[in-house]
C-alpha positions, 0 to 999 in steps of 0.5 A: 854231516859226519862228525868225529869224536868229541874230545874234552880237555880237563882244565889246568885249574881242575888238575891243580885243585885235585892235586891240592886236595891230594897233597892236603890229605897226605899232609894230614896223614903225615901229621897224624903219623907224626902225632902217633909217633910223638905221643905213642897213642893211636887215639889222641882226640875222639875224632881219631876213632869215636868207637875206640874213644868211647871204650877208652873213656869206659876203661879209664873210669874203671881204672880210676875206680879200681885205683880209688878202691885200692887207695881205700883198702890200703888206708884201711889196712894201715889203720888196722895195722896201727890198731893191731900195734896198739893192742900188741902193746896192751897185750904186753902190759897184761903179760907184765900184769900177769907176772906181777900177779904170779910174783905177789899172789903169795905176798912177800911183804907189804913193801913188795906189794906197795912197789908192785902197786906203783908199777901197776899204776904205771901200767894203767897209764900206759894202757890208757895211752895206747887205748888213745892211739891215733891214726890220721888224726882219728882215735883208733878205738874211738868208734865211728867218729873217732873224735873223742879219746876213748879212755880217760882217768877219772880219779881211781877209775878209767872212763870209756868214752868210745863207741861200741861200733866200728866204721866201714869203708867200701873197698870193692863194688858192693863190698864194705869192710870194717876198717877199725875195731871199737875200744869196747871190742878190743879191751872192754869198757862197758859193764855187763848190763843191768838188764831191764827185766820187764817188757815195757809193752807199749800200747798200739795207737793210730801212730804206731808204725807197721814196721815196729810191730811184732818186735820190729819184724814189721808187717808184710803188707798185701791184701786180706779177705774178709768173709761174714759167713752170710755170703758177703766177701771182700778183698782189701788191699792194705799195701798203702798203709804206713801206720796202724791209723792208715790200716784202720782207715783202709779197712773202714773205707770199704764199709764192710767191717768196722776196724779199731784198736782192741780193748786191750790196746795191743792189737786190732779189732774187727766187727760186723753187724752180724755173722761169723767173721773170718779173715784169710790170706790172699794169694799166699800172703802173710798180711792177716797173720802178721796183723794177728787177724788170721782167724775166725770169730765165734761171733761178729767181733774178731779180737786181734792178737797182741801186735807187740810193737817195739820200743822207739826213742819216740815212744811216749812214756804214757804208752808204756806198760800197755798204756799205764805209763811209768812212774816219773819219780826217777832212780838213784844210781850209784857208780864209782863211789858217788850217787846221783838222783835221776828225776824223770819229771817232765819226760814225755818220750822214752828218749827223754827218760834215757837222756835223763840217765845219760846226762846225769854225770854218773858215767852210765849209758841207757839204751833200748835193749836188743829185743826192743821191749825194755831198757838196759843200763851199763857203766862206762867206768872201769874199776867202779860198781853200779847199783840202782835204787828207787827214788821214793817211787816205783820207776826202777821196778816198773822199768825192770831195773831192780834185780832180784838176788836170784838174777845177779851174776856170780861175779857180783857176789862177795863184794865183787870177788865172785865165785870161783869154780873148777873143771869138774864137780865143785861140791857134794851135798849129802842128804839126811838119808845118805844120798850124795848129790855132786854139783858142777857150777862151771856153766852157771852165770847167775845165782838162779843158775846155781839153784837150777843146777841143784834142783834139776840134778840127776842125782837129786831124788826130789827131796832137796830143794834149793831156793833164795831166802825171801828178801835176803841175799842168801841161798837155802837148802831144804832136805825132806829125805827124812834120814838119820844123818846130817845135811851137809855141803862139802867141797870137791877137788879143792874147789872154793865154790861152796864156800864162796856161795856161803853154803859150805856147812853142816846142819846137824840132824834133825835140822833139815835146812842149811841157810847160807851166808849173806853173799853181799852183792856189789853191783855191776862192774865193767869187764875190761883191761882197765878194770883188771889192772885197777883191781890188781892195783887195789889188791896190791895196795890193800895187801889183800891176798883174797882179792889178789888170788881171784885176779888170775882168771880176770887177767886171762879173760882180758888177754883172751879178749885182746887176742880175739880182737887181734885175730879179727883184725888179722882176718879183716886185713887178710880180706883187704889184701885179697881184695887189693890183689883183685883190684890190681888184677882188674886194673891191669886188665883194663890197662891192657884193654886201654893200651890195645885201643889207644896205643900205636904199633910203632913199627906200623906207624913208621912204615905208614909214615914213610909211605905217606911221605913218598906219596907226598913227594910224588904229589909234589913232583906231579904238581911241579910238572903241571905247573911248568906247562905253557900254552905252547905245549898244547899247540901242535 
């Protein structure tokens, strides 16, 4: 039976469903176009373009980070500008002080000096005010926390309370910069140190941290090889040790060699039951060397080198001086016309010792020195002088704080008036045999430096010896040349150095020695803007032309310190400005990338909108025709 082609008719419902979906998609595209035209953005929600949305989020993070760094940089720059403004004001004060000095150095009268002293007092008050300048509620020169006013008047003196450190701020990934400058750096405030001249040499104990050995350089941990020379060889991994006790336990756990702290109490000792002990490195390491054990013993015991642990605040007082400890009688510290007795009774750690000094109310700071082997004292009181004496015991001597006359700075001599030198040779020493020795002390800082310059002079034939008179504050010159002339010291080039050193004298033959005058050391004094102004006020008030004439160089030094500090601030500001420019460029690049991924092309969006509207209108027209058909349209 033959059949014709089968004709399938699509139902009206199917046509309508298809048209509805088409219209819905057209409407969605039109709505998207309208949203793009209204917002200007191609991606408004992540579903619009997931990949682009991920990039957009990353760009936004980068832009926000750049903006945050830029804000920090701007704030730091503003703080530095404020600090520079305050320092500029103090510079003007010093310029006026210099004018007063120049006017009064040859005093017109007691009255003019008194008037100048009153003005200088006002300059001191102005300098304190500028030193206490604030920015954003923080003292500009207050150091890291900036909470305490860095300068305050204490009677006739000025106390420095600020930190020696500056605070830093991140202005770029991986880049921080100091956003301020400390008062100590800007205008001084702390005295030169009374340097502890004794290595306090704490003994090594089981609790000694390995990072504290070798003066704080620490131990590069790894493995060591131990050989007894009799065929036994072991490699010990010491990388897990944190302190000397851990190290000794790791060595002893192997059982090959016995480790302990050496008899001197400053290193490690290894011992075998027999043979010669050799310790060597493994794979080019440095552990044996750092532990002072890189050696071969002449027997079964190897005595390690001094491991020289650095001082820590937690170092027990009993561990100092190789375990002998420190006398706890304490010190007597004089500063600013008052003296305090500082007892160390009950101190168990180095921190206890330092706190006893810091809290004595004498305006003196005690700290571990930079080398980590002693302590230093510094006065925070400008205009005052600091000295240290024993309190009936030996604490000051054991801490190395009793300075010998030879170690004193030249600025401390002559009741603090110091020793003036010139460029070139300052004085000539003529020996009895007629030999002339010319001395330039411009590079000398201490009495010992002057003595060394004389003894080591190329003109000295070895017959002149300079020394300190035992137990006295005097310099002595001894001449063994044996000539018939006189031993004499005469000034050169108008220098006052020989007179200020107390040796501008003549010893008539046959006397072959000159004993200098007592140089009256005055203790340590702060080198600061305030100290300079206070000394100027004192000299004017006392009508003391000798004190006054020595102040010219101090004023210059204070100005130079400020200029140096301002130059440093300027350099930091320049670095910040360069970084801000980099941040701005970076931000613009990311904003461009963000716009490229997110923003819509308006002309394309309008064209697409018109296209989708035409498609929608056509869809509506087709739908209308289908809906207008009836059953009669299909009967024929």
